[in-house]
Residue, then its C-alpha position, 0 to 999 in steps of 0.5 A: m449360713n450367709e453374713l446377714q444370718l451370722i449378724n442376726a444370730y449374734f445379735i439375737t444370742i447377745l439379747a438372749i443373754t442379756g434378757a436371762c440375766a435381767g430375768s435372774f435379777i428380777n427373781v432376787a429383786a422380787l424376792r427380797r421386796s417380798e421379804g422386805l429387803s433391800f435388792i441392792s445391796g448383799r450377795s445373793h444367797c440361798p433363802s433356805c441355808n443362808k449359803k451365800l451363792q458362788w459366781f457358777e450357782l448364778v448362771p441363768v437357767l444353766s446353773w438351775l439345770a446343772q444343780f438339778g433345781r436344787c441348792r448346791t449346799c442344803k438340797t432345798r428344792i429350788p422352784p422352776r419359776y426362777m428358772l422360767v422367769e429367766i427363760i422368759g426374760g431371754a426370749a422377750a429380748a430375742m423376740s424384740f430384735v426378731r421383729y424389730r431388727l436394727t431398728w430403735m424399736t428394738p432396744l425400746v421393747f426390750c427394755v419395755a419388755i424387762i420392766l413388765l416383767a418385773i411388775t408381773m414377778i412383784d405383783l404376784t409375790s406382793r399384790e402390788i405394782p410399784d409406782g417406781l416401775i410404772i414412771a420407768l415406763i414413761p421415758f420409753a413411752i415418749g421414745a415410742i413417739w419418735a421410735q413409731p411414727e406412724v402412731t398418731p399423737l391424737s391415737r396416743a391420747i386416745g390411748i391414755i384413757a381408751v382403757s384405763l378411764p373405764m378401768l377407773v369408773l369400774a373401780f369407782f363402783i365396784d370395790g377390788a375390780f382393778g388396782g390403782g397399779d393396773i390403772k396407771l399401767m394401762a394409762v402409760c401404755g396406752a401412751m406407748l402403743g395407741w389406742q388401736s393396739t391398747l385395746p387388743a393388748f387389754f383384751i388378751g389380758v383379760v381372756f388370759a386372766g378369765c382362763v387362769s380364774v377358771t383353771l383356779m376354780i376348777r382345781k379348787k384353789a381359789g373360789r368364786g369371786a377370789h382375786i387374782a394378780f390382774g398386773p401379769h396379765l395385763c403385762l402379757g397383753v401389752m407385750a403381745a401388742l408391742l410385738y404383734g399389735r398391728e398383725i392382732i388387729s388384721w387377724y380380728l377384722k378378717l374374722y369379720g371379713l373387714 
């Protein structure tokens, strides 16, 4: 392994650990928000036996594996989603470096990925997207203007309304079509991505949401017309567009020989 590969491995490892730690914090924040508790104060504890957790019980991924997915005190099962969120946080952080290397886009995409992951977990647990997290994306949308100058201001301006405006119109005529948080999320992300990448981001979100809905209906866990949290699927689409938006567009155009 040469010096460059060692440097890359170092950054990937550091970002993966940081992302996993952020994922662990998001787990706590989403759980406490659903319970109406503050996620700023108070030590982490088992929700079943209320035993305060020791530091070695809070190591992302490893603690879950070492304890075989159970509380060390009361042996209550810890849902695998907690470890999964930590893995996703670490993977998203590492992928930001793999895609953009030592450029300003790496920390920008990393921070956006963590915010999108927080939106995903909170929307799944409480069926709402906090305005605070939407606002937190705005500085990064502004930063993207400088970090990605190839996306023109006109493209970003169109991106704000390219998806969010049709969503707003549909929500006006069809009750429950989209939530206000979903619309605001796509408006901010449209400014960040530009309209060319915002469209595939939304398309990816719709496809995955459709797959989840069909799966739930097949497994009889949801009936026809049942509402699901759409924010997580939009976040997935936005993240895919942030990392590989151009490649996705190029692949799509090649399908039609364009």
